[in-house]
N, C-alpha and C positions, 0 to 999 in steps of 0.2 A: 854562906853568903854574908858578906858585909855590906849593909845598905844604910844610907843616910835616911833620916826622917823626912817625909814629904814636906816641902816648903823650907827646909833648912839648906845651909850651904853645902858645897861639895866636900868630899873627903880628899885631903891632899894625897897625890899619887905616891909620894915618897913614903907616907905612912902606910898606904895600902901595900906597897911593895915590901916594907918591913914585916907587916902582918903575914903576907903571903910567904915570905922567906922563912918565917918562924913556923907556919903551919905545914908547908911543904918545901923543905930545903932543895936547892937546885940539884943536889946529888940524888934525890929521889924522883925528880921529874923526868929523867931520861934525856934523850937527845932532843934539842930544840929543832922543830920542824919548820914552822912558818908563822909569821904574824899577819893578821888580816884586819882590814877595816870593814865594819859592818854598818850600813846605812839603813837601819830598820826604824820603823815608826810604830809605837804602840801607845795606846791611850790608857789612862788619862794623863800620866806624867810625861809621856814621850821620852822615856828613859831607856830605850832599847838600842839605840845607835851606840857604837863604841868600837873597841879594839879587842881582838882575840889573839892569844898566844897558844899555839898548838905545840905541845911537847909529846914525847913518846908515851908518857904515862898519864898525863893530865892535860886539861884545857883550862886556861884562865881567860875570863871575859871581864872587861871593865866597861860598864855602862856609862855613856856620855863622857868618855875619856877626853881629857884636855879642856873641859869646860872650867873656866876660872882656875886653871892650874890643878884641877883635881878630877875626880870621877864621882858619879852618884852612887855606884855600887860595884862590887866585884864578886864573881862566882869562881870557885875552883871545883872542877869536876874530874874525878878519877876515871880513867879509861879501863875499867874492869867490868866483867860480866855482872858481878854482884852489885855494881853501882849503876846498872842500866846502860852501859856502853860497852861495845866489844872492840 
């Protein structure tokens, strides 16, 4: 997970994408399935709404995506049994 410090500015989406591409190149992600907008609320930072990219092998979530041209955090989760996802 890449997450900004509470109270600080957002992380530029281009930077997050570069980090994600370095950690998991598109060739390892598998087929792109769908992108989804999630309108969740969670306290205290209210940083759960965002966008999700569902790929064949991974799921990428960006919290509060698009806020001030960036996101508050990004998670990359592998879809493997040993990673808690089937």
